[in-house]
C-alpha positions as CSV (number, residue, x, y, z in Angstrom):
1,M,104.1,99.6,73.3
2,S,105.1,102.5,71.5
3,L,107.6,105.1,72.5
4,I,107.4,108.8,71.7
5,A,110.3,110.2,70.9
6,L,110.4,114.0,71.8
7,D,113.0,116.3,70.2
8,P,114.4,118.2,73.0
9,A,115.6,120.9,70.5
10,S,112.1,121.8,69.3
11,P,111.0,125.1,71.1
12,E,107.6,123.1,72.2
13,Q,109.7,121.1,74.2
14,N,111.9,123.6,76.1
15,D,108.8,125.3,77.5
16,M,107.4,122.0,78.5
17,T,107.7,121.3,82.4
18,R,109.2,117.8,83.1
19,R,105.5,116.8,84.4
20,E,104.3,117.7,80.9
21,R,106.4,115.9,78.9
22,I,106.0,112.7,81.3
23,E,102.3,113.3,80.3
24,Q,102.8,113.4,76.7
25,R,105.2,110.4,76.7
26,L,103.0,107.9,78.8
27,Q,100.0,109.1,76.7
28,S,101.5,107.9,73.9
29,A,102.9,104.8,75.1
30,L,100.0,103.7,77.3
31,S,97.0,105.5,76.0
32,P,95.6,105.6,79.3
33,T,91.9,105.7,80.5
34,H,93.1,107.7,83.6
35,L,96.7,109.4,84.1
36,E,97.7,111.7,86.9
37,V,101.4,113.0,86.9
38,I,102.3,114.6,90.2
39,D,105.4,116.2,91.1
40,E,106.3,115.3,94.4
41,S,109.8,116.7,94.8
42,Y,108.6,119.7,97.3
43,M,108.5,116.7,99.4
44,H,112.0,116.0,99.3
45,S,115.3,117.7,100.0
46,V,116.2,119.0,96.5
47,P,116.2,122.7,95.2
48,D,113.1,124.7,94.6
49,G,111.6,123.9,91.1
50,A,114.2,120.6,91.0
51,E,111.0,118.7,89.0
52,S,113.1,115.5,90.3
53,H,110.3,113.0,92.6
54,F,107.1,112.2,90.9
55,K,103.9,110.0,91.6
56,V,102.2,108.1,88.4
57,V,99.1,106.7,88.4
58,A,98.3,105.1,85.1
59,V,95.4,103.1,84.0
60,S,95.5,101.4,81.0
61,E,94.2,98.1,78.9
62,S,98.4,98.2,77.9
63,F,98.6,96.5,81.3
64,A,96.5,93.7,80.8
65,K,98.3,90.2,80.9
66,Q,101.3,92.3,82.5
67,K,102.9,91.3,85.9
68,L,103.9,94.5,87.9
69,V,107.2,94.6,87.0
70,G,106.2,94.3,83.3
71,R,104.2,97.1,83.6
72,H,106.7,99.4,85.7
73,R,109.3,98.3,83.0
74,M,106.6,99.8,80.2
75,V,106.4,103.1,82.1
76,N,110.3,103.4,82.7
77,Q,111.1,102.6,79.0
78,A,108.7,105.6,78.0
79,L,110.2,107.6,80.6
80,Q,114.2,106.3,79.7
81,E,115.0,110.1,78.3
82,E,113.5,111.6,81.6
83,F,115.7,109.7,83.7
84,E,118.7,110.5,81.8
85,S,117.7,114.1,82.0
86,G,117.5,114.3,85.9
87,L,114.5,112.6,86.7
88,H,115.4,111.0,90.0
89,A,112.4,109.2,91.6
90,L,108.9,107.9,90.2
91,A,106.5,106.3,92.6
92,L,104.2,104.0,90.1
93,H,100.5,102.9,90.5
94,T,99.9,100.9,87.3
95,W,96.5,99.6,87.1
96,T,94.0,98.1,84.5
97,P,90.4,99.7,84.3
98,Q,89.2,96.9,85.9
99,E,91.6,96.9,88.8
100,W,91.3,100.7,89.1
101,F,87.6,100.4,89.6
102,E,87.8,97.6,92.3
103,K,90.3,99.9,94.0
104,G,87.4,102.5,93.9
105,G,89.6,105.0,91.5
106,V,92.0,106.2,94.2
107,A,95.9,105.9,94.2
108,P,97.3,105.5,98.0
109,D,99.2,108.6,99.4
110,S,102.7,108.8,99.1
111,P,104.9,108.0,101.9
112,E,106.9,111.2,103.8
113,C,110.6,111.3,102.4
114,M,113.0,109.2,104.4
115,G,115.9,110.9,103.1
116,G,117.7,114.3,104.0
117,S,115.1,117.0,105.2
118,K,115.2,120.6,104.0
119,S,115.0,122.1,107.9
120,D,118.6,120.6,108.6
Protein backbone atom coordinates (compact mmCIF):
# COMPACT_ATOMS: atom_id res chain seq x y z
CA MET A 1 0.00 0.00 0.00
CA SER A 2 1.25 3.45 -0.83
CA LEU A 3 0.31 6.48 1.17
CA ILE A 4 -0.48 9.74 -0.48
CA ALA A 5 1.01 12.78 1.15
CA LEU A 6 -1.13 15.78 0.43
CA ASP A 7 0.45 19.16 0.95
CA PRO A 8 -1.94 21.06 3.25
CA ALA A 9 -0.36 24.33 2.16
CA SER A 10 -1.17 23.82 -1.52
CA PRO A 11 -4.02 25.94 -2.88
CA GLU A 12 -5.69 22.82 -4.31
CA GLN A 13 -5.83 21.22 -0.86
CA ASN A 14 -7.33 24.31 0.73
CA ASP A 15 -10.16 24.26 -1.83
CA MET A 16 -10.98 20.57 -1.28
CA THR A 17 -13.60 19.31 1.12
CA ARG A 18 -12.68 16.58 3.57
CA ARG A 19 -14.76 14.16 1.46
CA GLU A 20 -12.72 15.04 -1.62
CA ARG A 21 -9.44 14.61 0.27
CA ILE A 22 -10.59 11.22 1.60
CA GLU A 23 -11.52 10.12 -1.91
CA GLN A 24 -8.17 11.24 -3.29
CA ARG A 25 -6.18 9.52 -0.55
CA LEU A 26 -8.11 6.25 -0.87
CA GLN A 27 -7.92 6.26 -4.68
CA SER A 28 -4.15 6.57 -4.39
CA ALA A 29 -3.70 4.01 -1.60
CA LEU A 30 -6.17 1.33 -2.73
CA SER A 31 -6.85 1.75 -6.47
CA PRO A 32 -10.45 0.75 -5.77
CA THR A 33 -12.83 -0.58 -8.40
CA HIS A 34 -15.64 1.09 -6.44
CA LEU A 35 -15.42 3.86 -3.86
CA GLU A 36 -18.12 5.78 -2.02
CA VAL A 37 -17.30 8.43 0.56
CA ILE A 38 -20.44 9.69 2.26
CA ASP A 39 -20.49 12.59 4.71
CA GLU A 40 -22.86 11.48 7.50
CA SER A 41 -22.06 14.37 9.83
CA TYR A 42 -25.63 15.68 9.47
CA MET A 43 -26.81 12.55 11.33
CA HIS A 44 -24.82 13.49 14.42
CA SER A 45 -24.81 16.21 17.03
CA VAL A 46 -22.13 18.35 15.43
CA PRO A 47 -22.14 21.88 14.00
CA ASP A 48 -23.30 22.30 10.40
CA GLY A 49 -20.41 21.79 7.99
CA ALA A 50 -18.34 19.83 10.53
CA GLU A 51 -17.30 17.09 8.07
CA SER A 52 -16.50 14.84 11.02
CA HIS A 53 -18.43 11.58 10.40
CA PHE A 54 -18.05 9.57 7.19
CA LYS A 55 -19.02 6.24 5.72
CA VAL A 56 -16.60 4.65 3.26
CA VAL A 57 -17.48 1.82 0.91
CA ALA A 58 -14.28 0.60 -0.71
CA VAL A 59 -13.98 -2.30 -3.13
CA SER A 60 -10.41 -3.20 -3.98
CA GLU A 61 -8.18 -6.10 -4.92
CA SER A 62 -5.82 -4.64 -2.30
CA PHE A 63 -8.06 -6.27 0.32
CA ALA A 64 -7.48 -9.80 -1.01
CA LYS A 65 -5.79 -12.01 1.60
CA GLN A 66 -6.41 -9.35 4.27
CA LYS A 67 -8.57 -9.98 7.31
CA LEU A 68 -11.12 -7.31 8.21
CA VAL A 69 -8.82 -5.64 10.75
CA GLY A 70 -6.02 -5.48 8.17
CA ARG A 71 -8.35 -3.83 5.65
CA HIS A 72 -9.43 -1.25 8.21
CA ARG A 73 -5.83 -0.56 9.15
CA MET A 74 -5.03 0.10 5.49
CA VAL A 75 -7.81 2.68 5.26
CA ASN A 76 -7.02 4.25 8.63
CA GLN A 77 -3.34 4.56 7.73
CA ALA A 78 -4.21 6.25 4.42
CA LEU A 79 -6.43 8.70 6.32
CA GLN A 80 -4.14 9.36 9.29
CA GLU A 81 -3.79 13.07 8.50
CA GLU A 82 -7.57 13.44 8.32
CA PHE A 83 -7.97 11.90 11.78
CA GLU A 84 -5.32 14.30 13.08
CA SER A 85 -7.22 17.26 11.62
CA GLY A 86 -10.75 16.60 12.86
CA LEU A 87 -12.12 13.41 11.30
CA HIS A 88 -13.98 11.89 14.24
CA ALA A 89 -15.75 8.77 13.00
CA LEU A 90 -15.41 6.46 10.03
CA ALA A 91 -17.81 3.62 9.19
CA LEU A 92 -15.93 1.20 6.94
CA HIS A 93 -17.25 -1.33 4.48
CA THR A 94 -14.24 -2.93 2.79
CA TRP A 95 -14.62 -5.72 0.24
CA THR A 96 -12.85 -7.41 -2.62
CA PRO A 97 -14.63 -7.18 -5.99
CA GLN A 98 -15.87 -10.77 -5.58
CA GLU A 99 -17.30 -10.03 -2.11
CA TRP A 100 -18.95 -6.86 -3.44
CA PHE A 101 -20.54 -8.84 -6.27
CA GLU A 102 -21.78 -11.51 -3.83
CA LYS A 103 -23.39 -8.78 -1.69
CA GLY A 104 -25.22 -7.45 -4.72
CA GLY A 105 -23.21 -4.24 -4.88
CA VAL A 106 -24.99 -2.63 -1.95
CA ALA A 107 -23.58 -1.39 1.37
CA PRO A 108 -25.70 -1.46 4.53
CA ASP A 109 -27.36 1.70 5.79
CA SER A 110 -25.73 3.40 8.75
CA PRO A 111 -27.55 3.15 12.09
CA GLU A 112 -29.02 6.17 13.78
CA CYS A 113 -26.66 8.13 16.00
CA MET A 114 -26.81 6.90 19.60
CA GLY A 115 -25.06 9.97 20.97
CA GLY A 116 -26.38 13.47 21.60
CA SER A 117 -29.29 14.94 19.74
CA LYS A 118 -29.49 18.22 17.87
CA SER A 119 -33.00 18.65 19.24
CA ASP A 120 -31.80 18.75 22.87
